[in-house]
C-alpha positions in Angstrom: 264.8 9.5 -197.1 266.3 6.1 -196.6 269.1 5.9 -199.2 269.5 2.2 -198.8 266.1 1.6 -200.4 267.4 3.1 -203.6 270.7 1.1 -203.9 270.8 -1.4 -206.8 271.9 -4.9 -205.7 275.5 -5.7 -206.5 274.6 -8.4 -209.0 271.7 -8.0 -211.4 270.4 -10.2 -214.1 268.3 -9.0 -217.0 266.7 -10.7 -220.0 268.7 -10.9 -223.3 268.0 -7.7 -225.3 267.7 -7.0 -229.0 265.4 -8.5 -231.5 267.5 -11.4 -232.8 266.3 -15.1 -232.6 267.9 -15.5 -229.2 266.4 -12.4 -227.5 263.8 -12.4 -224.8 261.4 -10.7 -227.3 261.6 -13.8 -229.5 261.5 -16.4 -226.7 258.9 -15.4 -224.2 255.8 -17.2 -225.4 255.4 -18.9 -222.0 255.3 -15.5 -220.2 252.9 -14.2 -222.8 250.4 -17.0 -222.1 250.5 -16.2 -218.4 249.7 -12.5 -219.2 246.9 -13.6 -221.5 245.5 -16.0 -218.8 245.3 -13.0 -216.4 243.5 -10.7 -218.8 240.0 -11.5 -217.6 241.0 -11.5 -213.9 242.5 -8.1 -214.2 239.3 -6.8 -216.0 237.2 -8.2 -213.1 239.6 -6.7 -210.5 239.3 -3.2 -212.0 235.6 -3.4 -212.6 234.9 -4.5 -209.0 237.4 -2.7 -207.0 238.5 0.5 -208.8 236.6 3.2 -206.9 236.6 6.1 -209.4 234.6 8.2 -207.0 237.8 8.7 -204.9 239.5 12.1 -205.3 242.7 10.4 -206.5 240.8 8.9 -209.4 239.4 12.1 -210.7 239.4 11.9 -214.6 241.0 15.4 -214.7 244.1 13.8 -213.1 246.7 11.6 -214.8 246.2 7.8 -214.3 249.6 6.3 -213.6 250.4 2.7 -214.3 253.6 0.9 -213.3 254.7 -2.4 -214.9 257.5 -3.9 -212.8 259.9 -6.3 -214.5 258.9 -5.2 -217.9 261.9 -6.6 -219.8 261.9 -5.5 -223.5 258.4 -6.5 -224.7 256.2 -7.4 -226.4 254.4 -8.9 -223.3 254.5 -5.7 -221.3 252.7 -3.8 -224.0 249.9 -6.4 -224.1 249.5 -6.2 -220.3 249.4 -2.4 -220.3 246.8 -2.3 -223.2 244.6 -4.7 -221.2 244.8 -2.6 -218.1 244.0 0.7 -219.9 241.1 -0.9 -221.8 239.7 -2.2 -218.5 240.2 1.2 -216.8 238.5 3.0 -219.7 235.5 0.7 -219.4 235.2 1.5 -215.8 235.2 5.3 -216.3 232.8 5.0 -219.2 230.3 3.1 -217.0 230.0 6.2 -214.8 226.7 7.7 -215.9 227.2 11.0 -214.1 230.7 11.7 -215.5 231.8 9.2 -218.2 235.1 11.1 -219.0 238.3 9.1 -219.1 241.8 10.3 -217.9 245.1 10.5 -219.7 247.6 7.7 -218.9 251.2 7.8 -217.9 252.9 4.3 -218.0 256.2 3.5 -216.3 258.2 0.6 -217.5 260.5 -0.7 -214.9 263.4 -3.2 -215.0 267.1 -3.4 -214.0 269.4 -0.6 -215.1 271.1 -3.0 -217.6 267.8 -3.9 -219.3 267.7 -3.1 -223.0 265.4 -0.1 -222.7 266.4 0.9 -226.3 264.8 -2.2 -227.6 261.8 -1.7 -225.4 261.0 1.8 -226.7 262.0 0.9 -230.2 259.1 -1.7 -230.3 256.5 0.3 -228.3 253.2 0.4 -230.2 252.6 3.5 -232.4 248.9 3.4 -231.6 249.4 3.5 -227.8 247.0 5.6 -225.7 249.5 6.5 -223.1 252.7 8.5 -222.4 255.6 6.0 -221.7 258.6 6.4 -219.5 261.4 4.1 -218.4 262.2 3.6 -214.7 265.5 1.7 -214.2 266.2 0.1 -210.8 265.4 -2.9 -208.7 261.7 -3.3 -207.8 262.8 -4.7 -204.4 263.1 -1.0 -203.2 261.4 2.3 -203.7 261.3 3.7 -207.2 258.5 6.4 -207.0 257.4 9.1 -204.6 254.6 8.5 -202.2 251.1 8.1 -203.7 252.2 8.2 -207.3 250.8 5.0 -208.9 247.1 4.1 -209.5 247.8 0.6 -210.7 250.7 -1.7 -210.3 251.3 -4.7 -212.5 254.0 -7.4 -212.2 254.0 -10.7 -214.2 256.4 -13.6 -213.8 259.1 -11.5 -212.3 258.8 -11.8 -208.5 260.4 -15.3 -208.5 263.7 -13.5 -209.2 265.6 -12.8 -206.0 267.5 -9.5 -205.3 270.6 -11.6 -204.6 271.9 -15.1 -204.3 271.8 -16.3 -200.6 275.4 -16.2 -199.5 275.0 -19.5 -197.6 274.6 -21.5 -200.9 277.9 -20.2 -202.2 280.1 -20.7 -199.1 282.0 -24.0 -199.2 281.9 -24.4 -195.4 278.1 -23.8 -195.2 275.6 -26.5 -194.6 273.6 -24.9 -197.4 276.4 -25.0 -200.0 274.7 -25.9 -203.3 277.6 -27.4 -205.2 276.8 -29.1 -208.5 273.4 -27.5 -208.9 272.0 -24.4 -210.7 268.7 -24.7 -208.7 267.5 -25.9 -205.4 265.6 -28.9 -206.8 266.8 -32.1 -205.1 269.1 -30.1 -202.7 269.3 -30.4 -198.9 266.7 -28.8 -196.6 269.3 -26.0 -195.7 269.5 -24.9 -199.3 265.7 -24.6 -199.7 265.5 -22.7 -196.4 268.2 -20.3 -197.5 266.3 -19.4 -200.7 263.0 -19.3 -198.8 264.4 -16.8 -196.3 265.7 -14.6 -199.0 262.4 -14.7 -200.8 260.5 -13.7 -197.7 262.8 -10.6 -197.3 262.4 -9.7 -201.0 258.7 -10.0 -201.2 258.3 -8.0 -198.0 260.5 -5.2 -199.5 258.5 -5.3 -202.7 255.1 -5.0 -201.0 256.3 -2.4 -198.6 257.6 -0.2 -201.4 254.5 -0.5 -203.5 252.3 0.2 -200.4 253.9 3.6 -200.2 253.9 4.3 -203.9 250.2 3.5 -204.6 247.6 6.2 -204.2 244.8 5.6 -201.7 242.5 3.0 -203.3 245.2 2.0 -205.8 245.2 -1.5 -207.1 247.9 -4.1 -207.7 247.9 -7.3 -209.9 250.7 -9.8 -209.4 251.1 -12.9 -211.6 253.4 -15.3 -209.7 254.6 -18.8 -210.4 253.4 -21.4 -208.0 252.7 -25.1 -207.5 249.7 -27.0 -206.1 249.9 -28.2 -202.5 251.7 -31.5 -202.4 253.6 -31.1 -205.7 257.4 -31.0 -205.3 259.4 -28.4 -207.4 261.5 -31.3 -208.7 258.3 -32.9 -210.1 257.2 -29.7 -212.0 258.0 -28.9 -215.6 260.1 -26.0 -214.5 262.0 -28.1 -211.9 262.6 -30.9 -214.5 263.8 -28.2 -217.0 266.3 -26.8 -214.5 267.7 -30.3 -213.8 268.2 -31.0 -217.5 269.8 -27.6 -218.1 272.1 -28.1 -215.1 273.1 -31.5 -216.4 273.9 -30.1 -219.8 276.0 -27.3 -218.3 278.0 -29.8 -216.2 278.6 -31.9 -219.4 279.9 -28.7 -221.1 282.3 -28.1 -218.3 283.6 -31.6 -218.4 284.1 -31.3 -222.2 286.2 -28.1 -221.6 283.5 -25.8 -223.2 284.1 -23.2 -220.5 284.9 -20.4 -223.0 281.8 -21.1 -225.1 279.7 -21.4 -221.9 280.9 -18.0 -220.7 280.0 -16.5 -224.0 276.5 -17.9 -224.0 275.8 -16.7 -220.5 277.0 -13.2 -221.3 
């Protein structure tokens, strides 16, 4: 067993927990719309590619689903319900054996994620047995051939760590005065791009081992059309505005308030 694959990164960032007006649960409408937009695509994926004739999909076995980067809800519950509904339709379409399996759902996020809020808000009418799996999805989290379906929505743009080059003052990729790479030098972009390639490779390698033969994976990832610069996108513009506001707060000696908000 490679122990390094199970080590949590030194710095982790999680969504704001709880149920108050500033929590992720109350401020994740954008992420919800992306989950909704993928609903039909996931249904078609399962209907076309889920081979329930394979031994690993025998309805007598438990069907295991993993949602990576689940945060605290409610979006993760909507995504899981959609997956289960699609899987049930697939099993019911089997004329020879229309039975459906039981479901075990694993909700994954960083160890500091508010799992108490997650399970406090879990639907009472759920058709599955839930479990929390704390840890970074950039490494292994399950034994070999455990999961039948992997889902990850609007989470893979988060890196496992900040590239050290952008924080070193003597580096050509030093990203002083910015909270993002929009408008930065080529070296800054390359540093983030290199780290992303490492992270996405680690994620896919881990999931390849954790999926059963014939298992499926659905990833909802942010992207931009060819030719559109990040700085011209709504997200890029938003980061630039936020960065400008944070700089103004520092100039106005709001450092204590700023630290409190970030925490």
